Every structure is written in structure tokens, then in C-alpha cells.
N, C-alpha and C positions, 0 to 999 in steps of 0.2 A: 752858854747853851749852844749846841750845834744848831745851825739854822737851815732854813729852806731858801731856795733861790726864788725870791719873790717875783723877780722879773718874768719868769715863765708863767706866772699866774695873773699878772697885772691886767691883762686884757680879757680875762675870763668873765663872762656874764652868767650869773647863776639863773637857773629856771626852777620853778616850783615843780617838784617831782611827786610821785606817788609811792615812793619806796624809801626804806632806810638802807644803810650801807655799812658793811663791815669790810675792812681791808687789813689783812694780817696773814701771817704764816699760820697754817692750820695745824696747830699742836694743841694737845689737850689742856696744857696749863694756860692757854690763851682764853679759855672759857667761851668760845664762840657758841657753844650749845645754849648758853643763857639767852643770847639774842634769838637763836632759832626757836627755842621754846616760847619766849615771850611773844615773838611775832606770829607764830603759828596759833597761839591761844587767842591773840587779839585779831587774827585774820587780817594782818597787814603785811604788805610785801617787804621782803628783805633780799637784797643782793649781797653776795659775798665774793670778794676778790681775794684770791690767794690759793696756794697749794700747800700740801704738807701731809704728814703721816696720819693726821686725824680725819682726813677727807672722807674716807668710807664710812666711819662711824657717824660723822655729821650728816652725811647724805641719808643714812639709815634712820635718823630721827627727824628728818625734814619732810614736809608735806608740800601742799600746793602753793604755799606762800613764799617759799625760799628758792632762789635761783643762784646756782654756783657758776661764777664766771671764769674761775681758774686764774691762770696767769694772763695779764693784759699788759699792753705797752703803756708807757707813761702818758701818751696822748689819750688812749682809751680810758685809762684810770681817771684822768682829769675830766673827761667828758661824763663819765658815770658819776663822779663826785658832784659836778656842777648841776646835775639833774636830780639829785636825791633830796629827801626831806632833811636828813641829818646823817652824820657819820657816827656810828656806835663804837665805843672802845670798851671792851668787856674785861680787859686784863689790866693788871698793875705793871706799868713799864717804868724804868728809871727815867727815861725821857723818850717821847715818841714824836716822830715826824708826821705821822698820819693826822693827828689833830691840827697841826699847823697847815698841812696841805688842804684839809677841809676848810679851815677858816680862810686860807688864802684864796679859795674858790668862792668865798662868800657864804659858806654853809656853817650852821651850828654843829656842835659836837655834843653827844650824850656819852658820858664817861663814868666808869667806876671811880669813886672818890678816893683814890689812892695813887701815889706815884706822880710822875711827870705831868699828867693831864691837869692836876690841881695847880700847877705852876703856869700853865699856858691858857687854859680855858677860864673865862670869867663867868661865874655863875649868874644866870639870868640875862646876860648880855651877849655872850658868844656860845652859850650852851648850858647844859644842865648836868648834874651829877646824881647818880644813884648810890645810896649809902652802903648797901649790902651786896656782895657779889653773888646774887641769886637771881633766877629768872623772875621770881615774884617781885623783887625790888625794881628790876628793870621794867617789867610789865606795867607796874603802877605808874612809873614815870612816862612810859610811852603812851599809856592810855590818856594822859592829860596833855601830852606834848602838842604844841601848836607852832609849826615852823614859821608862820607869819609874824610871830612875836619878835623875831630876830632880824636885824638889819644887816644886809650883806656888807655894807661899808664898815660896820662895827667889827665884823668878823675879819674882814680884810685888813683893817687897821691894826688889830691885835696881832695877826700873823706877821705883819710887816715889822713889828717890834722884834721878831726873831729872824730877820733876814740874815742870810749867810754873810753878807758884807759887814754887818754889825758884829757877828761872831769873829770874823777875821780881824777887824779893827781892834776888838778887845783882846784877842789872842796876841796880836803884835804888840799892843801896849804892855801887856803883862810880861812878854818875853824880853822886851827892851829894858824894862825896869831893873 
């Protein structure tokens, strides 16, 4: 697995926030509209970090509960992550660094139950999965979600298993063989 540089997150102290967070390129196949629809229906705050060709459409379906932050620096991104309730992953990715960054900040992940997130997020310990890639399925999970159920150290420890140093050591081991 490619990893995250855990050192840059090691001193991050998470805070209880009042919003969910999506971090992704804004392209239609990423299904960010699912998070927007679910959060708008539940009347819970959602912040979105990212830019892309789907931005105008996503803004047109958003209401009072969604805030688009656009492009942010790595420092700003880390600050927004550490203050959220959880990071939402709406798409199937082969492997995603965003769930690892969220957990490295001590935050749980809510993800569509397909792809790389299923290999990094531990159900019930570092996050939760929604079964169907629909706003209804995500909304049901969000309506029951309690961020206080997750321990920041559990999330951080899981992310540390995917530290880039481990990836580099494994890569070297395989190349030398």
C-alpha cells in the first residue's frame, strides 16, 4: 500500500466538530452529490474541500448546510479534518489516502463499502460503511452516527499501519529479493 507520512500528523489533537467533511476532486463519478443530498435532508453541516468540473452542478443542488472550501493548503486541510465529526468517502477508489489522513488526525471515516476504504477502515472501530451508493443509504448511516463512539488513538494507530516508511521498507524488501 502507498502510505501517508504519519509524522506530519503525529502531533494533531482532534476536536469535536459540528460538521462532516468530504475531500475529493469534484468529478461526477466521485458521487459527492450523495453527501450533499444526505446532509441537506438531515440538516447537518457538510464542508467540501476540492475543485473540479462538477463544482457548478454540486453548488446548484446545495443549500444552507453545505460549504465549499475549494482548494486549501495541506495545513488548512489538516485543520479542517481535525475539527470535523467524520470524513465521508462517497466513491469507490482503488486505494485512497484521504481515509488514512482522516484517521491519522484521529477522525473516523464514513465510506461507501467498496474499494480501498474496505482495506483501511475498520468497521465499528475507525469508521462505518454504507452499503449502497445512494444518498438514502448514506443518510441512514449519518442519522445514527455518533462520533464520540470512536477513539482518536484507535484511528491514529490504524493509520500508522499505513505509514509511508512501512511502504518504503516493503518495497525495498520486494525489490532486493
